[in-house]
N, C-alpha and C positions, 0 to 999 in steps of 0.2 A: 739520483733522485730528481724528478721533473716537476717543475711547477707550471702552473697555467700562466699564459700570457697575462699581462697588465689588461684590467677591463673585460675578463672573458669568464669571470667567476659565474656559478650557475645561479647566484642569487641576483646578478644584474639581468638575468632573463626574465622579461616580464611576459607571462601568459594571461590571455585574456580569458576572463570568466566565461562559462557558458551562458547562454541567455537564460533568463528566470524561467522561461516556459519549458525548456530542455530539462532544466535541474527538476522541475516539478514534476514532467512526465515521468523522468526517471524515478523519482520518488514513490509514484503512484504504481509504475509498473514493477518496482521492486515488492511493494505491498501484494501484487497479484503475481508473484514469481514462484507460486507453488499450486499445482493442480487443485488442492483442496480449498484453497483460497478463492480460486476462479469458481468452483463449485459452489461454495457459500454464497458469493456475490450473486450467482446465477438463481440460487435458491430464494435469496431475499428480493430479487427483482419480481418474484411471484407474490410476495407479500411478507409480512412481518413473522418472525419465528422464535421461539423461545431456544434456548440453549439446547434443551432436551429433544426438541424436535428435529434439530439440525444433527445432533449425534445419532439420532434414530435413521436419518438418511444418508449416513456417510459411514464408511467401513473404519471408523477412526475411534479411539478412546476419548472419553469426555475430556480429560485434560489436554489432549491433543487439539482437539476443537477449540476449546477456550483458548489456548494459545494462538491458533489462527484467528479467532475472533478479535483477539487483543492487537494484532498486528494490522487487522483491517480497521479497527477502530482508532487506533493510533495514527494510521495514515488518513483518517477522515473519510473513508470510504463507507462505513456503517455508522450507525448510532445504536446506542444500548439504552433502553428505558428500564429502570429498575422497578419491578412491581413484585415485592417480597412474597415468596422467597425466589422469585424467578427474574431472569433479565431477558427483555424482550429486545430483538434486533430488528434493525430494518436498514435499507440501503439509505445512503444521503443523497437524494436526486441532484444537487446541486454539484456535487463531488463528481457524480456519475457522469453528469452532462460536460463537467471541465475534463474529465479523462477522455471522451469521445471527441471533444474539440480539439484537444490536444494531439490525439492519435491522427485524426483527420489533417491537421496541419503539416503533418509528415510529408 
């Protein structure tokens, strides 16, 4: 049975955290990590839409579109305004500008 030499344990290795901007870019990119979510963001750059309109323009079920909207909203890329019985979605221009800036810094 072999043991590691004194002072060489894995817990002693200190790794630097990635810069905050890299973490943020990765988080936003993950939210855009599906073609349907990219299509939704493109659609919303043209103007706000209710979920039913988005469903009508994509070859996806309403439940699937709702899940994609949830991911985008949680990432802060879009906003949803409740107008019973509908929810109207739009892009968050500040978040989109942040995304563009982070990509340009690559």
